[in-house]
C-alpha positions in Angstrom: -79.8 154.2 174.4 -82.3 153.5 177.2 -84.5 156.4 176.0 -84.8 154.7 172.5 -85.8 151.4 174.2 -88.5 153.2 176.2 -89.8 154.7 172.9 -89.9 151.2 171.3 -91.8 149.8 174.3 -94.2 152.7 174.2 -94.8 152.1 170.5 -95.4 148.4 171.0 -98.0 149.2 173.7 -99.7 151.7 171.3 -99.7 149.0 168.6 -101.4 146.5 170.9 -104.0 149.2 171.9 -104.7 150.1 168.3 -105.0 146.4 167.3 -107.6 145.9 170.0 -109.5 149.0 168.7 -109.3 147.7 165.2 -110.8 144.3 166.2 -113.6 146.2 167.9 -114.3 148.2 164.8 -114.2 145.1 162.6 -116.6 143.4 165.0 -119.0 146.3 164.7 -118.8 146.2 160.9 -119.6 142.5 160.9 -122.5 143.1 163.2 -123.9 145.7 160.9 -123.5 143.4 157.9 -125.4 140.7 159.7 -122.2 138.7 160.7 -121.4 138.2 157.0 -118.6 140.1 155.3 -119.6 142.1 152.3 -119.5 139.9 149.1 -116.7 140.6 146.7 -117.0 139.5 143.1 -114.1 137.1 142.4 -114.1 138.1 138.7 -113.3 141.7 139.5 -110.6 141.2 142.1 -107.4 139.3 141.3 -105.5 137.4 144.0 -103.5 140.4 145.0 -106.8 142.2 146.0 -106.4 144.7 143.1 -109.6 145.3 141.2 -109.6 144.9 137.5 -111.5 147.0 134.8 -114.5 145.4 133.3 -114.2 144.9 129.6 -116.9 144.6 127.0 -116.8 142.4 123.9 -116.7 144.0 120.5 -120.1 142.4 119.8 -121.6 144.0 122.9 -120.2 147.4 121.9 -121.6 147.0 118.4 -125.0 146.0 119.7 -125.2 149.0 122.0 -124.0 151.3 119.3 -126.6 150.0 116.8 -129.4 150.5 119.4 -128.2 153.9 120.3 -128.1 155.0 116.7 -131.6 153.7 116.1 -132.9 155.5 119.2 -131.4 158.8 118.1 -132.7 158.3 114.5 -136.2 157.8 115.9 -135.8 160.9 118.1 -134.7 163.1 115.2 -137.5 161.7 113.0 -140.1 162.7 115.6 -138.5 166.1 116.0 -138.6 166.7 112.2 -142.2 165.6 112.1 -143.2 168.0 114.9 -141.3 170.9 113.1 -143.5 170.5 110.0 
């Protein structure tokens, strides 16, 4: 029983040591960021810290589709013109 208590004490000491190292690493990161944590967009992260997918409206998708089709039509027309 005493051996298991020694193991627990050793693990607690290791935990304290690792926490000190972590604080040092976090301090170094803050120093590299200019003492400001990296900004996180609140729209992309929910309160649980899990990031969400970005969504696009149907109108946005339709606009991009229309412009892409026009671009490819222009490309094909120029290609056909050069082939003649």
